[in-house]
N, C-alpha and C positions, 0 to 999 in steps of 0.2 A: 547095659545089664538087661537081662530078660527074665521075667518071672510070670507065673500063671497061678491063679487060685484054682484049686481042685474043685470041680463041679461035676454033676451028672453029665454024661456024654451028650445028652440032648441039648444042653445049655452052653457047653463050653465053646469058646472061640479062640483061635490063635491070635496072639497079640505081639506087636513089635514095640520096642521101647528104645529111646535114645536121648541124647542131649542131657544126660544126668537125670532124666525123668523116668521113674519106674512105673510102668503100666501093669496093673494087676486087673485084668479084664475078664469078667464073666458076664457077658452081655447077651441075654436071650432075646433081645429086640428083633434081630434079624431072623432068628428061628421062628418066633411067633408070627412075624410078618409074612414069612415065606409060606407058612402053613395056611394062612387065610386065603380064601378065594373070593374075589369081589363078586357080588350078586349081579344079576341082570337088572336093567332099569325097571321093569315091571315089579320085580321083587323088592327092590329098594323103595319104590314109591309106596308099595303096600305097607312098608314098615318105616315110614317117614319119621325122622327124629322129632318132628313137631308133636307126634302122638306118643312119644316114648317118655317114661319117667323112671325114677329109681325106686325099687322096693316093691313094685306091684305090676304085674303083667295085665294086659287088657283081656277081659273075658266076655264072651257073648252072653246075651240075656238068658238064653236057653240053658247055659251051664253055670250061671251065677250062683244059684242056690247050692248046687253040688260043690262048687269050688269053695264057697264060704264055709260049708260044713267040714271040708277037708283042709282048710287053710291052716298053716302053722301059726303059732302065736306071733304077734307083732314084734318086731325087733325092739330091744330095750333102748331107752335114751342113753346118751353119753354126755359127758361134761362138754360144755360149749368152748372151753378154753383149749388152746393148742397145747399138746403135750410137750414135755422137754425133748428137744431134738438131740440131746447129747449122746444118747444111746442108739439113735436111729442112723441107719447106714445103707448104702447101695452096694451091690455085688460088683458092679462095673466100676473099678477104681483105677486111679492113677495118682502117683505121689511125686511131689517136688520136695525132696528133703532139704535142699539148701540152694542158696544163690538164686539164679533166674532160670526159669524153664519157659521156652517159647512153644506155644501150642500152634504149630503150623506144619505143613508138609507131611512127611510119613508118620509123624507122631499123632497129628490130628486124624489122619486116616485110620490109625490103629484104634482110636477111641470111638469113632462114630459109626462103625459097623462094616460089614463085609462089602466088597465091591458089587455083589449081587443085590444088595438091599435097595429097595425103592423108597425107603422112608426119608422124608424131608427133615428129620430131626435125629439128633444123637444126644444121649443122656449118660452122664457118669458122675462119680464122686471124685473130687480133687482134694487130696490130703496134702497140706502145706506144712513143712517144718518151720520152726521159729525163724522169722525173718526172711523166709523164702518168698519169691515173687513169681507169679505165673502171668505171662503176657499173651494177648491175642493180637495178631496183626490186623491191620485195616483191610476188611474184605467187604466190598459193597454188596456182595451176593449172600451174606450171612448176617444174622442177628444172634447175639449171645444173651442168655438169661442165666440167672443163678439164684439159689436159695441157700443162705448160710446155715450150717448145722452146728458148728462148734467153734469156739475161739473168737478172735477179733480180727477182722479183715479190712484193709483199706482198699477201696475201689477208686481208681484214678483213670480218667479218660486221657487219651494222648494229647488232646488240645487243652487240658485243664491247667497246665503250667504250674504244677506243684500242688494244686488243690485236690482234695480227695473226699470221699464219703465213707464213713465207718459202717461196716456191716457186722451186726451182732446176730446171734442165733435167731432164725425165722425172719431175718431181713432178706428181701428179694430185690433183684435189680434186672434191668433190661438195658442192653447196649446195642442199638441198631448199627450194623456195620462193624461190630467188634472194635478194635483199636483201643484196648483197655489193659490195665495191669491190676492184679490182685495180690496184695502183700499181707502175710501173716504178721500180726503185731503182738508183742508180749508173750509169745508162746506159739505152739502149733495150732492149726485151724483146719476145719473141713468145710467144704461147700459142694452142693450139688450143682453141676453145670449143664446147660442145655444149649445146643447150637442148632439153628433152624435156617432153612432156605425159604424161598417164595413158593416152593412146591416141587422143585427139582430134587432128584435123589441126592441126599447130602454126601454120601460116600463118593459119588462122581465129582461133586463140586470140591470136596476136600482134596481129591487127587489131581485137581486141575493144575496144569503146569504154570499157568500165568493168572494168579488171582487178580481181581479188579480192586485196586486200592483207591480209596476216595480221598479227595482233598477237602470237601465239605461233608460233614457227617450227615447221613441220610435221615436221622431222627435224634431226638434228645435222649441222653443217658438219664435214667430215672431209677430211684430206689424207694422202697416202702417197707415198713414194719408190718408183717402179716398179722401180728397180734393186734394191731390197731385197725385192720381191715374189717368191715362189717361181716358178722357171722350170719350166713344164710342157712337157716335150719328148717327142716320139714320132717315129716314122719314122726311127729310128737317127740322130736329131739334125737331121733336115731340117726339122722343124716345131717351133715354140716359141710358147707363149702365156703371158701374165701377166695375171691378173685383178686389177684394182685395186679395183673395187666391184661388188657383187652385190645381191641383194634385201635384205640386212640393212642396206645403206646407203641404198638408194632402191628402193621397190617399183615405180618407173616404168622404171628402166633399169639395165643393167650396163655397165661400161666396162673395156676391157682393151686390150692390144697383141698383135697377131698377127704373127708373123714366119715366113717360109717361104724355103726355098732358091730360087734363081733358076729351077729347073726343078720346083718343088713345085706340084702340081696340087691342086685341090679338086674332088672328084667331085660329080656332080649330087645335090642333096639338097633337102629342104624343111623349113621351120619352120612347123608347123601353125598356131600362134597368135601368133607373135612376128614383128615387123619386125627386119631386120638392116640396120645402117648401117655403112658402111666408108669411112674417109678414108685414102686411100693416100698415105703420106708418101714411100714409095719403092717402085718396082716397075713392071712393064709386062706387059700381057697382055690377053686377051679375057675380059670378064665377060659371061656368057651367062645370060639369064633366059627362062623359059617353055619351051615345047616345041612341035614341029610348026609350024603356021602362025603361032602366037603367039610363036615364039622370036625374041628380039632380042639382038644382040651389041653391046656397048660396048667399043671398044678403049680401055683405060684405062692411064694412066701416072702418073708422079709428080704429086701434087697433086689428083687427081680424087677426088670423093666420090660415093657412090651409096647408094640405099636399096632394100631388097627387101621388098615387102609379104608378109604371112603367106600360107601355102599357095601359094607361087610357087617353082617349081623353078629352081634357079640353080647355077652352077658357075664355076670359074676355070681358065683355060688360060694358063699363063705363056708369055712370049716366050723365056725363058731368058737374058735380057740381064743381069739383076741381081736380087739378093735382094729379097724383099717385106717391107715394114714398113708396118703399118696400124693405125690406131686403130679398134677395133671396139666397136660399141654394139648392144645388143639391147633392144628395148622391147616388152613388159616383159622383165625378166631371166629367165634359165632356160637357154637353149641353151649359154651359156658353160661350164656345169658339165660338158659332155661332154668338155672338154679334160682334166679330171682323170681321167676314165676312160681316155682315149687314152694319157695319160702314166703310168698305173698299171702296175707290173710285171706281166708275164704270169703 
């Protein structure tokens, strides 16, 4: 069966589906990535991530007074608690209505992006029917992450011998090397899934004719309840981040949740060596990449995902309509650690 969600032409992608697994894909990741142009080394150094923050751009002393006079009101604080994810969703979707669906081969290729994409990560929402099971093959060159959005899901590693871990809404997991199954229990369920490589284009790896299967798992499968993860807040409560996994869980990627006030901006900044991947569960605004003639603007709203290559200037300008909730991934990990510094007492 083949199906496609209707989207603006700028965001739509052709999708293949098979194995009883319906892919409903509307993935702007590749389009956003292709529009970005990496900056030169001198430009990247001038805008090093170590000097970048959220919500405020750096101004020179000669313009500080004028900027202060023209500055808009500070963004309003938001509740520190995670919102209910039951109504949050991604546009890039795949569904496993019944029985078992294996995410490998052409089906995995259809979900992670076009063959031209350089992105080392793919993000989509997997919708499971009651009792349905989704499985990932053992692939040493890929790690799998997930954030449960609705229902009750049992996560089991290939080597677990019948043991499993329950994933409820806002529970996240990491499975280095894949080799797992996800089964909906007691009714349908939804989960955001992320597959990453060590930096190679994921689309090329997914299309590989001979994946590298492991006999000893490259790292431990781990899960965590994001609602129990320390809330890192700054900007007088207008910005919040929760880091689920960092380099100690996977040297390939970090995963967390970023939340911002409806009028919370992200100032222009650069990650010199890391890709940033964002899946917007809720929010609306303009995501801007590059500068000068290379600047590109993507108007993003609920469900949109995008990737930013290393050494690419980017920023977020909100529409002010609703608070922002996003699943944030860095490949490799590292930039997420700045949230701890932003949240530290002065």
